[in-house]
C-alpha positions in Angstrom: -16.7 14.3 -0.9 -15.8 13.0 -4.4 -12.6 10.9 -4.6 -10.1 12.4 -7.0 -7.9 10.0 -9.1 -4.9 10.2 -11.4 -4.4 7.3 -13.8 -0.8 6.5 -14.8 -0.4 4.0 -17.6 1.5 4.1 -20.8 -1.4 2.6 -22.8 -4.0 5.2 -23.7 -6.7 2.6 -24.1 -6.1 1.4 -20.5 -6.4 4.9 -19.2 -9.6 5.6 -21.2 -11.2 2.4 -20.0 -10.4 3.1 -16.3 -11.5 6.7 -16.7 -14.9 5.5 -18.0 -15.3 2.9 -15.3 -14.5 5.3 -12.5 -16.5 8.3 -13.8 -19.5 6.1 -14.2 -19.3 5.3 -10.5 -19.0 8.8 -9.2 -15.2 8.9 -8.9 -13.5 11.9 -10.5 -10.5 11.4 -12.7 -8.6 14.6 -12.5 -5.6 13.7 -14.6 -3.7 11.1 -16.7 0.0 10.2 -17.1 1.8 8.2 -19.7 4.9 7.5 -17.6 6.2 7.8 -14.1 7.6 11.3 -14.5 4.3 12.6 -15.7 2.6 10.8 -12.7 4.9 12.5 -10.2 4.2 15.9 -11.8 0.5 15.3 -11.9 0.4 14.5 -8.2 2.3 17.7 -7.4 -0.1 19.8 -9.5 -3.4 18.1 -8.9 -3.1 16.7 -5.4 -5.3 13.6 -6.0 -6.6 11.2 -3.4 -5.4 8.1 -5.3 -3.0 7.3 -8.1 -3.6 4.1 -10.2 0.0 3.4 -11.0 1.2 1.0 -13.7 4.6 -0.5 -13.0 6.2 -0.9 -16.4 6.3 2.5 -18.1 8.9 4.3 -20.1 11.0 7.2 -18.9 10.4 6.4 -15.2 8.7 3.2 -14.1 5.8 3.1 -11.6 8.0 1.9 -8.8 10.3 4.9 -8.9 7.4 7.2 -9.3 5.7 5.7 -6.3 8.9 6.2 -4.2 9.1 9.9 -5.3 5.4 10.6 -4.6 5.4 8.9 -1.2 8.8 10.3 -0.1 7.2 13.7 0.4 4.4 14.6 2.8 1.1 13.7 1.1 -2.2 12.2 1.7 -2.2 10.6 -1.7 -2.5 6.8 -1.9 -1.0 4.7 -4.6 -2.6 1.6 -6.0 -0.2 -0.5 -8.2 -1.6 -1.9 -11.4 0.1 -5.0 -12.7 -0.5 -8.0 -15.1 1.5 -10.3 -12.8 0.1 -11.6 -9.5 2.7 -11.3 -6.7 5.3 -9.6 -9.0 8.5 -8.8 -7.1 8.0 -5.2 -8.1 4.7 -5.1 -6.2 6.6 -6.0 -3.0 9.0 -3.2 -3.6 6.1 -0.8 -4.1 4.5 -1.9 -0.9 7.8 -1.3 0.9 7.8 2.2 -0.6 4.4 2.8 0.9 1.9 1.8 -1.8 -1.5 0.8 -0.4 -2.0 -2.3 -2.4 -2.1 -3.7 -5.9 -4.7 -4.6 -8.5 -4.4 -6.9 -11.5 -5.3 -5.2 -14.7 -8.2 -7.5 -15.4 -9.9 -6.3 -12.3 -13.7 -6.0 -12.5 -15.2 -2.5 -12.7 -16.9 -3.0 -9.3 -13.7 -4.1 -7.7 -11.7 -1.2 -9.2 -14.1 1.4 -7.8 -14.3 -0.3 -4.5 -10.6 -0.5 -4.2 -10.1 3.2 -4.9 -12.7 4.1 -2.3 -11.2 1.7 0.3 -7.7 3.1 0.2 -9.0 6.7 0.7 -10.3 5.6 4.1 -6.7 4.8 5.2 -7.0 1.0 4.8 -4.7 -1.2 2.8 -6.2 -3.0 -0.1 -4.4 -6.3 0.6 -5.5 -8.5 3.5 -2.8 -9.2 6.1 -2.5 -12.9 5.0 -2.0 -12.0 1.3 0.5 -9.3 2.3 2.3 -11.8 4.5 2.7 -14.3 1.6 4.0 -11.6 -0.7 6.5 -10.4 1.9 7.7 -13.9 2.7 8.5 -14.4 -1.0 10.4 -11.2 -1.6 11.5 -9.7 1.7 15.2 -9.2 2.2 16.8 -10.8 5.3 17.0 -8.6 8.4 20.8 -8.4 8.0 20.4 -6.8 4.6 19.7 -3.2 4.0 16.1 -2.7 5.1 13.6 -1.1 2.7 12.0 0.9 5.5 14.2 2.5 8.2 12.3 2.7 11.5 13.4 2.6 15.2 11.2 0.2 17.0 12.6 1.2 20.4 9.9 3.8 21.0 7.1 1.2 20.9 5.7 -0.1 24.1 6.0 -3.8 24.8 2.3 -4.2 24.0 2.6 -2.3 20.7 5.6 -4.5 19.8 3.4 -7.5 20.4 0.7 -6.1 18.2 3.1 -5.2 15.4 4.6 -8.8 15.6 1.2 -10.3 15.2 0.3 -8.0 12.3 3.5 -9.2 10.6 2.4 -12.8 11.1 -0.7 -12.0 9.1 -3.3 -11.8 11.9 -6.4 -9.7 11.6 -7.4 -7.2 14.4 -9.9 -9.8 15.7 -7.3 -12.5 15.8 -4.8 -10.2 17.5 -7.5 -9.3 20.1 -8.1 -13.0 20.8 -4.4 -13.8 21.1 -3.7 -10.9 23.5 -7.0 -11.1 25.4 -7.9 -7.5 24.3 -11.0 -5.9 22.7 -10.8 -5.3 19.0 -11.2 -1.6 19.6 -8.1 -1.6 21.9 -6.1 -3.4 19.1 -7.2 -0.7 16.6 -6.0 1.9 19.0 -2.6 0.2 19.4 -2.4 -0.1 15.6 -3.1 3.6 15.1 -0.3 4.5 17.6 2.1 2.1 15.9 1.4 3.7 12.5 1.9 7.2 14.0 5.1 6.4 15.8 6.7 4.6 12.9 5.2 6.9 10.2 3.6 4.0 8.4 0.7 4.4 6.0 -1.2 1.2 6.6 -1.1 -2.5 7.6 0.7 -3.5 4.4 3.7 -1.4 5.2 3.6 -2.6 8.8 3.9 -6.2 7.6 6.8 -5.3 5.4 8.5 -3.5 8.3 8.1 -6.5 10.6 10.0 -8.6 8.1 12.6 -6.1 7.1 13.6 -5.5 10.7 13.7 -9.2 11.6 10.8 -8.8 14.1 9.1 -11.6 12.1 10.8 -14.3 10.0 9.2 -16.5 7.3 7.2 -19.3 8.8 6.4 -17.5 12.1 2.8 -17.9 13.2 
């Protein structure tokens, strides 16, 4: 099945360039948006698999557009586009449910691979990169959390797995730490995502910090 994409960027040349790159690699661009409001409308009308979302746009920025898109039931994934590595806005977008971010100087091959990756349900960022991003920008547990979830319905084992995710461990590392098979860890992770209505590992890492389950420096 062909992956369907909406490109949201206020620069027409950027949209055209990304469209050409994706189309040449068998990915269908079903719509474009010049600001966040247009992006929200395009997602509602076109039901794409992925939105490539610029952060800094007029009328409505990409962060607010991401919040609005992901606040409703949807299978659409959002990839944030930015010119700034580890921008604080990227953290806020991850907290809102974005599946990762790309720098605008991304190679054509990386762009196409990233779009395909997030359609499988995986997060684009590795756990360790997400952890560094969260440690830099996460609010203390005593502050208003960006994600509201009740952890009390997790089993003790699921809580252990979520904690290790928050510390940046991969599935293989979690399996070693808890003396489990990697397949069992994946099963626990899937149950955690379902119980806490999380989209992927990136949002799980954010949640672990926002709730105080993990604090900066934990490993």
